[in-house]
N, C-alpha and C positions, 0 to 999 in steps of 0.2 A: 586937400579936397576943395573943389570949387565951391564958392558961396553963391554961385549964380542961381537963377530961377530953376526949379526942379523940372526935369524932362516930362513931357507928356507921354504917358505909358498906356499901352493897350496890351492886355494879357489874355491869351486864348488857351484853353486846355485842349490839347490835341489828342491826348490819350488819358482819359479819366481813370481813376482808381476804381476797382470793383467795389470797394467798401472804404468808409472813413472810420470804421470802428477801431479803437486803439487797444482793444483786448478782445478775447474770444468768449463766447457764451460758456463753453466748457470750463474755462479758467475761472470765470465769475462764479459758476456753480460750485466749483471746488473751494473757492474762498468762503462761500456760504455754507458749505457742508451739505449741499443738496445733490441728490442722485436721481430723483424722479423728474419727469418732464412736464408735470402739471402746471408749473409757473414759467415755462420756457418763453412764452410770448411776452410776458411782462418783463422777465429778466433781459431778454434781447432788447426790448425797448429802452430799459434803463442803461444798458451798455451803450446804445446809440446816443441816448440823451447825455450821459456822462462824457462820452467822447466829444460831442459837439460843444459842451461846456468847457472842456479842457482846450479844445481848439480855439474857441472864442476868447478864453482868458489869455492864451498865448499869441493871439492874433496871427494864426498861421494854419495852413493845411499841412498835416503831418504826412499823409500818404504820398507815395511817389507817383508822379504824374508827368506826362509829356506836355511840354509847353511851347508856345510861340509868343515871344514878347517883342513888341515894337516900341522903340523909344525915339521921340523926336526932340533933339537937343538944339536949342537956339544959340547956345554958346558952348565952348569947349569945357569938358570936365573929365576927370579921371581920378579914381576908378569909377566905373558904373556899379550901382547897387541893384542887383537883380531882385525881382519881386519875390522869388521863392529861393530858398536854400535850406539845407545843403544841396549843392548841385552834384548829382550822381553822374551825369554825362553832359558835355557841351557838344552838341552835334554840329552846329555851324554858327558863324558870326558874319553878318553882312553889313557893310557900311555904304549907304546910298546906292544900294542895288548890287554892290560888288562883294562877292564872298571872299573873306580874308583868309590868308594862309594862317595856320596855327601859330606860326612864329611871330605874328603881328599882335598877339595879345597873350596875357597871362591870367589865369583864373585862380582865385583863392576859393576853392570849392566849398569849404565849410562855412564861409561867411557870405558867399554869393557876390564877391567883388571881382570885377573884370577890369584889368589894367590894359591900357593901350601901349604897345611897344613899338608901333610903326612910326618911324621917323618922318614919314610923309605927312603925318598929322600932328607932329610936334608932341607925340605922346599923350594926346587928348582926344576924347571922343566928341564929334560934332556932326550934326546932320541926322539922318535916319539910321538907326541901328536896329537890325532885326536879328534876334537870337532864337535858335531852336535848341532846347535843352530838356533834361529830365531832372527833377528836383524832388526832394522828400525822402522818406524812409520806407522800406518794406515793412508792412505792419504784420502783427501776428495773424496767421491764417493766409497770408499772401502766398500763393502757390508759384509765383514767378521766380522765386529764389529765396535764399535764407533771410529771415527777418533781421533787420538791423535797427529797429526802433529802440531808442534808449529805454532801459529798464525802468528808469525813474518815471517816464511818461506813462508806461503801462501801469505801474504801481499807483500813480496818482489817479488814473482813470478807475482802477479797481476800488480804491478807497472812496472816491466820489460816488461810484455806483453803489457801494455798500451803504453809504450814508443816505442815498436816495431810497434804497430798499427798506432800511429801518425807519426812515422818516415817514413812510407811507402810513404808519400805524399811530402817528402822533400829530399834534397840531403843527402844521407846516411852518408857522411863525415861531415855534418854540426852539430856542437854541440849547438850553440846558435846564435840568431840574436839580434841586438839592433837597435834603431832608432835615439836617440837623436842627433847623430852627423854628418850626417843624416843617416848613415847606417853602421853597423858593423857586421861582420860574424866571428865566431870562428870555426875552423876545427880541426879534430883530436881528437874526443871525445874518452873516455875510453869505454870499452865494456859494463860495468855496470854503471848505474847512482850511484851517491854518496849515495843517500837514500837507494838504494838496498844493496850496500856494507855494510852500517851501520847496516841494519836490519839483515844481514847474518853473521856478525862478530862472534857471539857466536856459530855458527854452522859449522864453518870451521874445518875440521879434523886436528888432530895433524900431524906433519911430523916427522917420526921416523928417 
């Protein structure tokens, strides 16, 4: 991989997801054993808050969206690292205004890596590359097709949302309490519980 200066990137969302929530309200209520609707507004807010925290921790947007990405490369490099992945569909690749045939490149969809196979460019990308693609997962509740969000991500979101639900009744800085000696309190908890961090470890994006 080239060690040259990173490309200038412009990313536009052309088809935004209807929701960024990584689980559904009904699923969260089942986790809490709730059947009435009296707390639905609060529960929905906690689901959205937990989902945003998970996305922030992982440095990524999980929901599938349509994207237009422009990269300006001042020197040759291959492969290209797309801003979003996994890639669900690569609609077109253009180099300096010319749409390339699909035989001119190869995509590693799960990693968002685009290899140049065109001998005219010595197997390296250079100039302005414009990509139209779809990336991300279908989330729970997405009616466009069957969900494919990894179960670990939804489980992490539910665990975090539950911790937010129960934490509303206690000191927000209190991490844990103990009794044996007769009382012990630990303050200064981390933003995410250890279990959540462990579940999300495989889904944190690379840092380039």
